[in-house]
C-alpha positions in Angstrom: 132.1 65.5 74.1 134.6 64.3 71.5 138.1 65.6 72.1 139.5 67.7 69.3 142.9 66.5 68.1 145.9 68.6 69.1 147.9 67.6 66.0 147.0 66.3 62.5 147.2 62.7 61.7 144.0 60.7 62.5 141.9 61.8 59.5 142.6 64.5 56.9 139.3 66.3 57.7 140.0 66.3 61.4 143.5 67.6 60.7 142.1 70.4 58.6 139.7 71.3 61.3 142.4 71.5 63.9 144.6 73.6 61.6 141.8 76.0 60.9 141.0 76.3 64.6 144.6 76.9 65.5 145.5 79.3 62.7 142.4 81.4 62.6 143.1 85.2 62.9 140.2 85.4 65.4 140.6 84.6 69.0 138.9 81.2 69.4 138.2 79.2 72.6 135.9 76.4 73.8 134.5 76.3 77.4 132.8 73.3 78.9 129.5 73.2 80.8 131.2 74.5 83.9 132.6 77.4 81.8 136.1 76.2 82.2 138.4 76.4 79.2 139.0 73.3 77.1 140.7 74.6 74.0 142.2 77.9 72.9 143.9 78.8 69.6 147.2 80.6 69.0 145.4 83.9 68.5 144.0 83.6 72.0 147.4 82.7 73.4 149.1 85.7 71.7 146.3 88.0 72.8 146.4 87.2 76.5 150.1 86.2 76.6 149.3 82.9 78.1 149.7 79.3 76.8 146.8 77.0 76.4 148.2 74.8 79.1 148.2 77.8 81.5 144.5 78.6 80.7 143.0 75.1 80.5 140.6 74.3 83.3 140.2 77.9 84.4 137.2 80.3 84.0 137.6 83.4 81.9 137.5 85.8 84.9 140.4 83.7 86.4 142.3 83.9 83.1 141.8 87.6 82.6 140.3 89.4 85.6 138.3 92.2 84.0 134.7 93.5 84.2 134.3 92.4 80.6 135.2 88.9 81.6 132.4 88.8 84.1 129.9 90.0 81.5 131.2 87.5 79.0 130.8 84.7 81.4 127.3 85.8 82.2 126.5 85.6 78.5 128.1 82.2 78.3 125.7 81.0 81.0 122.8 82.3 78.8 124.1 80.3 75.9 124.1 77.1 78.0 120.7 77.9 79.5 118.9 79.0 76.3 120.9 77.4 73.5 120.8 80.9 71.8 124.0 82.6 70.5 125.0 85.8 72.3 127.1 88.8 71.2 129.1 91.4 73.0 130.6 94.6 71.5 133.6 94.1 73.8 136.4 91.7 74.8 139.0 91.5 77.4 141.4 94.3 76.6 144.8 92.7 75.9 148.0 94.3 77.4 149.3 97.1 75.2 146.1 98.0 73.4 144.4 101.3 73.8 140.9 101.9 75.1 139.8 103.1 71.7 140.1 99.6 70.3 136.7 98.1 69.3 136.2 94.4 70.0 133.4 92.1 68.9 132.7 88.8 70.7 130.4 86.0 69.6 129.3 83.2 71.9 127.7 80.1 70.3 126.4 76.8 71.6 128.3 73.6 70.9 125.9 70.7 70.6 126.3 66.9 70.7 124.7 64.7 68.1 121.4 64.6 70.2 121.2 68.4 70.0 122.1 69.0 73.7 124.3 72.0 74.4 127.5 70.6 75.9 129.9 73.6 75.6 130.3 77.2 74.5 132.4 78.4 71.6 134.0 81.9 71.9 135.1 83.9 68.9 136.4 87.5 69.2 138.1 89.8 66.8 139.5 93.3 66.7 137.0 95.5 64.8 139.3 98.4 64.8 142.0 96.5 63.0 139.5 95.0 60.5 137.9 98.3 59.7 141.1 100.2 59.4 140.5 102.5 62.3 138.0 103.4 65.0 135.3 104.8 62.6 132.6 102.3 63.5 133.4 102.3 67.2 133.1 106.1 67.2 129.9 105.9 65.2 128.1 104.2 68.1 130.4 104.7 71.1 128.2 103.3 73.9 125.5 100.8 73.3 125.0 100.3 77.0 124.3 104.0 77.5 122.0 104.4 74.5 118.7 106.0 75.5 116.6 102.9 74.9 114.1 101.6 77.4 113.8 104.8 79.5 110.1 104.1 80.3 107.7 101.1 80.8 106.0 102.0 77.5 106.6 99.4 74.7 105.8 101.9 71.9 108.1 104.5 73.4 110.9 102.0 73.6 110.4 100.9 70.0 110.6 104.5 68.9 113.8 105.1 71.0 115.4 102.1 69.2 114.5 103.7 65.8 115.8 107.1 66.9 119.1 105.7 68.1 119.7 103.7 64.9 118.9 106.6 62.5 121.1 108.2 61.2 124.1 106.6 62.9 123.4 103.1 61.6 120.8 103.4 58.9 118.9 105.9 56.9 115.5 104.4 57.8 114.3 102.1 60.6 111.0 100.4 61.2 110.2 98.5 64.4 107.3 95.9 64.4 106.1 94.1 67.4 104.4 90.7 67.3 100.6 90.8 67.7 99.4 89.4 70.0 102.6 89.2 72.2 103.8 85.6 72.6 103.1 84.1 76.0 103.7 80.8 77.8 104.2 77.7 75.7 103.7 79.7 72.5 106.8 81.6 73.2 108.9 78.5 74.0 107.7 76.6 70.9 109.1 79.3 68.5 107.4 80.3 65.2 107.1 78.9 61.7 108.0 80.9 58.6 104.2 81.2 57.9 102.2 84.4 57.8 103.1 86.6 60.8 100.9 89.5 62.1 102.8 92.5 63.5 101.9 95.9 64.9 103.9 98.7 63.3 105.2 100.5 66.4 107.9 102.9 65.3 109.4 104.6 62.2 112.4 106.9 61.9 114.0 108.3 58.7 116.3 111.0 57.4 115.0 110.7 53.8 113.1 113.4 52.0 109.4 112.9 51.3 108.2 112.1 54.8 108.4 108.3 54.6 107.2 108.1 58.2 103.8 109.3 57.1 103.9 106.9 54.1 104.8 103.9 56.2 102.5 104.8 59.1 102.6 103.8 62.8 99.9 102.1 64.8 98.4 99.8 62.2 98.9 96.0 61.7 100.6 94.3 58.8 101.1 90.6 57.9 104.5 89.3 56.7 103.9 86.8 53.9 105.0 83.1 54.3 108.7 82.5 53.6 109.4 86.2 53.2 112.7 87.5 54.7 110.9 89.0 57.8 109.0 85.7 58.4 112.2 83.7 58.0 114.1 86.1 60.3 111.4 85.7 63.0 111.3 81.9 62.6 115.1 81.5 62.9 115.6 84.1 65.6 118.7 85.4 63.8 119.4 88.6 62.0 120.2 88.8 58.2 121.6 91.3 55.7 120.2 91.7 52.2 121.1 93.8 49.2 118.3 95.9 47.8 118.4 93.8 44.6 118.3 90.5 46.3 115.7 88.1 44.7 114.3 87.3 48.2 113.6 91.0 48.7 111.9 91.2 45.3 109.6 88.3 46.1 108.8 89.9 49.4 107.8 93.2 47.8 105.7 91.4 45.2 103.7 89.7 48.0 103.5 92.5 50.6 102.0 95.9 49.6 102.9 97.3 53.0 106.6 96.9 52.2 106.4 98.9 49.0 108.3 101.8 50.7 111.5 99.7 50.3 111.3 100.0 46.5 109.8 103.4 46.4 112.6 105.0 48.4 115.3 102.9 46.6 116.8 100.8 49.4 120.4 99.8 48.6 120.8 97.5 51.6 118.5 96.0 54.2 119.2 94.5 57.6 116.5 92.5 59.5 117.1 91.9 63.2 114.7 90.1 65.5 113.9 91.5 68.9 114.6 88.8 71.4 114.5 88.7 75.2 114.8 85.7 77.5 114.8 83.4 74.5 111.5 84.8 73.2 111.1 86.7 69.9 108.8 89.6 70.4 109.3 91.7 67.2 111.5 92.7 64.3 113.6 95.7 63.4 114.1 96.6 59.7 117.0 98.9 58.9 117.7 100.2 55.4 120.3 102.4 53.7 119.1 104.5 50.8 121.5 107.5 50.5 124.6 105.7 51.8 126.5 103.6 49.2 128.1 101.0 51.5 126.2 97.8 52.3 125.6 96.6 55.8 128.6 94.6 57.2 128.9 91.9 59.9 129.9 94.6 62.4 126.7 96.5 61.6 124.7 93.4 62.3 126.5 92.8 65.6 125.8 96.4 66.6 122.1 96.2 65.6 121.7 93.0 67.6 123.1 94.8 70.6 120.6 97.7 70.2 117.6 95.4 69.5 118.5 93.2 72.4 118.5 96.2 74.7 115.1 97.3 73.3 113.7 93.8 73.5 114.6 93.4 77.2 112.9 96.7 78.0 109.8 95.9 76.0 109.6 92.4 77.5 109.9 93.9 81.0 107.2 96.5 80.2 104.8 93.9 79.0 105.5 91.7 82.0 104.9 94.7 84.2 101.6 95.5 82.4 100.4 91.9 82.8 101.4 91.8 86.5 99.9 95.2 87.1 96.6 94.2 85.4 96.5 90.9 87.4 97.2 92.7 90.7 94.6 95.4 90.0 92.0 92.7 89.2 92.8 90.9 92.4 92.9 94.1 94.4 89.5 95.3 93.0 88.0 91.9 93.7 89.1 92.0 97.4 87.9 95.5 98.1 84.2 96.2 98.8 82.2 96.5 95.5 79.4 98.3 97.2 79.0 99.8 100.7 76.4 98.1 102.9 73.1 99.8 103.6 72.9 100.9 107.2 71.4 103.6 109.3 74.4 104.7 111.4 76.5 106.5 108.9 76.5 108.2 105.5 79.6 106.9 103.7 81.7 107.7 100.6 85.0 106.1 99.6 87.9 106.3 97.1 90.7 104.0 96.2 93.6 105.0 93.9 96.4 102.5 93.0 100.0 103.6 93.0 101.6 104.8 89.7 104.9 104.0 88.2 106.9 100.8 88.6 105.8 100.3 92.2 102.5 98.9 91.2 99.4 98.2 93.2 99.9 98.0 97.0 98.0 96.5 99.8 95.8 99.4 101.0 92.2 98.5 101.8 89.1 99.8 103.5 85.9 98.2 104.8 82.5 99.0 106.3 81.2 96.3 108.5 77.7 96.3 110.0 77.7 95.2 113.7 75.0 94.2 116.1 72.9 96.9 117.8 72.9 99.1 114.7 76.6 99.8 115.2 79.0 100.1 112.3 82.8 99.4 112.1 85.0 101.4 109.8 88.4 99.9 108.8 91.3 101.3 106.9 94.6 99.4 106.6 97.9 99.3 104.6 99.9 96.1 103.9 103.6 96.6 103.4 104.8 96.2 99.8 103.4 96.2 96.3 102.2 93.7 93.7 100.2 90.4 93.8 101.8 89.3 97.1 100.7 92.5 98.9 97.2 92.2 97.4 96.9 88.6 98.5 98.1 89.4 102.0 95.6 92.3 102.1 92.8 89.9 101.2 93.8 87.6 104.1 94.0 90.4 106.6 90.7 91.9 105.5 89.0 88.6 105.8 90.4 88.1 109.3 89.2 91.6 110.3 85.7 90.8 109.1 85.7 87.5 111.0 86.9 89.1 114.2 84.5 91.9 113.8 81.7 89.4 113.5 82.6 88.1 117.0 82.0 91.7 118.2 85.4 92.1 119.8 86.4 95.6 121.1 88.8 97.4 118.8 91.9 96.9 121.0 91.2 93.1 121.3 90.5 92.8 117.6 93.9 94.3 116.8 95.6 92.0 119.3 94.1 88.9 117.7 95.0 90.3 114.3 98.6 90.9 115.5 98.8 87.3 116.6 97.4 86.1 113.2 100.0 88.0 111.2 102.8 86.7 113.4 101.6 83.1 112.6 101.2 83.9 108.9 104.7 85.4 108.7 106.2 82.4 110.5 104.5 80.0 108.0 105.8 82.0 105.0 109.3 82.3 106.4 109.4 78.5 106.8 108.2 77.9 103.3 110.0 80.6 101.3 112.5 82.2 103.6 110.3 85.3 103.5 111.7 88.7 104.4 110.6 91.5 106.7 107.2 91.9 105.1 106.4 88.2 105.0 102.8 87.4 105.9 102.0 91.1 106.4 104.6 92.1 109.1 104.4 95.9 109.3 100.8 96.2 108.3 99.0 99.2 109.8 95.3 99.3 110.6 92.8 101.8 112.0 89.6 100.3 113.5 86.6 102.5 114.4 83.2 101.5 115.9 80.4 104.0 115.9 77.1 103.5 117.9 74.2 105.6 116.6 72.3 105.0 119.8 74.8 106.5 122.2 76.7 108.5 119.5 79.8 106.9 120.9 82.9 106.3 118.8 85.5 103.8 119.9 88.9 103.8 118.1 92.1 101.9 118.1 95.0 101.9 115.7 98.1 99.9 114.9 100.7 102.2 113.5 98.2 103.9 111.3 97.5 107.7 110.9 94.7 108.9 113.2 91.3 109.7 111.9 90.2 113.3 111.2 87.0 114.7 112.7 85.0 117.6 111.5 82.4 118.8 114.0 79.0 120.2 112.8 80.3 123.7 113.8 83.1 123.4 111.2 86.0 122.8 113.5 88.4 120.1 112.3 91.0 118.1 114.3 92.9 114.8 114.4 91.5 112.4 117.0 94.1 111.8 119.7 94.5 108.0 119.6 97.5 106.1 120.9 99.4 104.9 117.9 100.2 101.3 118.9 102.8 99.3 117.0 102.3 98.0 113.4 100.8 94.5 113.2 103.1 91.5 113.3 105.6 92.8 115.8 104.0 91.4 118.9 104.4 92.0 122.6 103.0 95.5 122.8 99.3 96.4 123.8 96.8 98.4 121.8 94.7 101.1 123.4 91.3 102.4 122.7 89.8 105.9 122.9 86.1 106.5 123.3 84.6 109.8 122.3 81.0 111.1 121.8 80.4 112.7 118.4 77.5 115.1 117.8 75.1 114.0 115.1 76.3 115.2 111.7 80.0 115.0 112.6 82.3 113.8 109.8 85.0 111.1 110.2 87.8 110.7 107.6 90.0 107.6 107.6 92.9 107.4 105.1 96.2 105.6 104.3 99.5 107.3 104.4 99.8 107.4 100.6 97.4 110.4 100.7 100.0 112.4 102.8 103.3 111.3 101.2 103.2 113.4 98.1 106.5 114.5 96.6 105.8 118.2 96.8 104.9 118.7 100.5 105.7 117.3 103.9 103.2 115.4 106.1 102.3 118.3 108.4 101.5 120.5 105.4 99.5 117.6 103.9 97.5 117.2 107.1 96.6 120.9 107.2 95.6 120.7 103.5 93.4 117.7 104.2 91.7 119.3 107.1 91.1 122.5 105.1 89.5 120.4 102.3 87.3 118.5 104.8 85.8 121.6 106.4 84.8 123.2 103.1 81.0 123.0 102.7 79.9 120.3 100.2 76.5 118.9 99.2 77.7 115.2 99.2 80.4 113.2 100.8 81.5 112.2 97.2 82.3 115.8 96.6 84.3 115.9 99.9 86.4 112.9 98.8 87.1 114.4 95.4 88.1 117.7 97.0 90.5 116.0 99.4 92.2 114.0 96.5 92.4 117.1 94.3 93.9 119.2 97.1 96.6 116.6 98.0 97.4 114.8 94.8 98.7 116.8 91.9 100.0 113.8 90.1 99.6 110.0 90.1 100.4 108.9 93.7 103.6 107.0 94.5 101.8 104.8 96.9 98.2 103.5 97.1 95.6 105.8 98.5 92.5 104.7 100.4 90.0 107.3 101.7 86.9 106.6 103.7 84.6 109.6 104.7 81.6 109.1 107.0 79.0 111.5 108.4 77.3 110.3 111.7 73.6 109.8 112.2 71.8 109.2 115.4 69.0 107.0 116.5 66.8 109.1 118.7 64.7 108.2 121.8 61.7 107.5 119.8 63.6 104.7 117.9 65.0 102.9 120.9 63.2 101.5 123.9 64.7 99.7 127.0 63.0 97.7 129.7 64.6 96.3 132.9 63.1 92.8 133.6 63.1 90.7 136.8 64.4 87.2 136.7 60.9 85.7 137.3 59.6 83.4 134.4 56.3 85.2 134.6 57.9 88.3 133.2 58.1 86.7 129.8 54.5 87.4 129.1 55.0 91.0 130.2 57.9 91.3 127.8 55.8 90.0 124.9 53.0 92.5 125.8 55.3 95.5 126.0 56.9 94.4 122.7 53.5 94.3 120.9 52.5 97.7 122.3 55.7 99.2 121.1 55.5 97.7 117.7 52.0 99.1 117.4 53.3 102.6 118.3 55.9 102.3 115.6 53.4 101.1 113.0 55.0 97.6 112.8 51.9 95.5 113.6 52.8 93.0 110.9 56.1 92.1 112.6 54.4 91.6 116.0 53.9 87.8 115.8 57.5 87.0 114.8 59.0 89.5 117.2 56.9 88.2 120.1 58.3 84.7 119.5 61.9 86.0 119.3 61.5 88.1 122.5 59.9 85.2 124.3 62.8 82.8 123.5 65.6 85.3 124.3 64.1 86.5 127.6 63.3 82.9 128.7 66.9 81.9 127.8 68.3 84.8 129.9 66.2 84.1 132.9 66.9 80.3 132.8 70.6 80.3 132.0 71.8 83.9 132.7 72.2 86.0 135.7 70.2 89.1 136.8 69.6 91.9 136.1 68.0 91.2 132.7 67.3 94.0 130.2 65.3 94.0 126.9 66.0 96.6 124.2 64.2 97.2 120.9 65.9 99.3 118.2 64.0 100.4 115.1 66.0 102.0 112.3 64.9 102.6 108.7 64.9 99.0 107.5 65.5 96.7 110.5 64.1 95.8 113.9 66.6 94.6 116.5 65.8 92.8 119.7 68.5 92.6 122.4 68.4 90.8 125.7 71.2 91.4 128.1 72.2 89.8 131.4 75.3 89.7 133.6 76.4 86.1 132.9 79.4 85.7 130.6 78.4 82.3 129.4 77.5 82.4 125.8 74.6 80.2 124.5 75.1 77.9 121.5 72.6 76.4 119.2 72.2 72.6 119.3 70.1 70.0 117.6 67.3 68.8 119.9 66.3 65.1 120.0 62.8 64.0 119.4 61.8 63.6 123.1 63.9 66.6 124.4 61.8 69.2 126.2 64.2 72.1 125.4 67.0 73.0 123.0 64.9 74.5 120.3 64.8 78.1 121.3 67.9 79.4 119.5 67.1 77.2 116.5 63.7 79.0 116.3 65.4 82.4 116.7 67.9 81.5 113.9 65.0 80.6 111.6 62.9 83.7 112.3 65.6 86.3 112.3 67.7 87.6 109.4 70.8 87.2 111.7 71.5 86.7 115.3 74.5 86.5 117.7 76.1 87.1 121.0 78.0 90.2 122.1 80.1 90.2 125.2 80.1 93.3 127.4 82.2 94.4 130.4 79.5 93.2 132.8 78.0 90.2 130.9 76.6 89.5 127.5 73.9 90.5 125.0 72.0 88.1 122.7 70.6 89.9 119.7 68.4 89.1 116.8 67.9 91.3 113.7 64.8 91.2 111.4 64.5 92.9 108.0 61.3 95.0 107.9 61.3 94.5 104.1 60.0 91.0 104.8 57.0 92.4 106.5 56.2 95.2 104.0 56.6 97.7 106.8 58.9 100.2 105.1 
């Protein structure tokens, strides 16, 4: 950067520039790219009682330790980063001045011939002295404390800006927001002075004749090309106009929606863009009709402070809305869209996202059909909110479904899930330096498996609230299940509880957001939930709605997931079991018994395929397993399940048989004939199962 001369002599113009800088009544200084002082004029020296030599090379907080210095330096950094001027309605308070003094500071970029910002220019003046007293300062005493941006509602914030400005700054204020809001590269490119479409978001006036109704709120308007509003939005700088300015007259002639300016006799106009993070998002129009004095530079500085505060709030609200919508879309896509059709349970569910700034969290639920007509119910809660929590929830839910497909017992499933989350958190910590909740640490989970044949319910939980049970006789209680640690902590075991539930019992699984309402404690919430569950209802959907209505009197502060299930049972006439010897000749007997049983069930059309499946599974158990061997057939409303169990823990696997191989095709044949098949390990061996859809045989 070219060094400014310290004394006249090189060129007359340079000398004049140096004299003007040095003799200006304002306090002037130049700070380099490291925000260290390069130049300061005499006004700055007198104000701070320091010479330029004493200040050179030091940062403003070092020159004048003061909270305002820190804020001024922060704004300087914004000038360097964005290339946009910044303004403060404050300055370092010089020794001997009273707190009632009002200061105005402007920070502007200093660019080299290539347009790059190389330094920051500071200009400050005493507004109190300029205006002959503290009138303007008292008119708007605290911009920082002005009630603007109290909610995450853009329209509300726009109205708050208009309400603060009228009548203290103007007689009438109109706030327009760009439509659609600028995003991405569009925001960084800026705008031309061509036609601009805006949404009229707020109006406030002290004039007679209800100009608010005349101007209207909620509609769209288009600023004509080259009009003062379009120029203001294109430049990103505020401007002051007299009511008789030719530019205003041309604007009114082109724009019928601005006719109110002439109708109500505007004496002065001030147009200020709403800018946040270097992006222009709207325009505020202030006008004076009854007051005689025009807008001054101090008024413009004040309006820029107010609009800046409003713009930051609106920008934040729009960003929150976009992120909330994206997170909700992701969350909805990761949750079950429909519940699977199965015979073991009647099920209803509800999911409510959190309200307020917290945003959508990581609560989820799932219903997973297992082998042997069993069903797994899962409810969990990932720590945190937003897209990260939703993405983590999706990974954890996928892991649960994968582990459930292996038919792991609930305690083992949670142990594997715990290890997975530890690995995920370690990966995220290495990549991003993640915090406590990285990778899902602290996630809670409740895993329930219900068997309609035995009516047995096996439950394990990892730091999650226990399930509620409502018996057919109307009694309600919380199932006593050892809590276990939240997932991702490692080193501690999980325990299971097995109970037998009468047919028609009701299970309720939920996340803690249902219990953590502001207006009651958890014990009271649990009692309220149990009371709602025991009330008679025609459907489980009604039960869900009653529970939510009883516990949530306002939008929840945390996500809520609720899963309610009523148990069904498969009776003796739907299940048949045969103990088989380990003699290969028993295979024919197994086929015969199977055919007879299918005939008794009215499933003759499925006999041929089922005989083949039974033959292959029984042969496999006799040849490769260990006695005793057991064959079980289960017939529910839409499926036929064949299970063959033995005491060997060796699991079979499907392989591709070569042309001249005598064996190796049995499981391949089973996989082709069955809708799905698999292996389930038991405490005393294993079970190979194959499931057929009766819809394929027209047997429903």
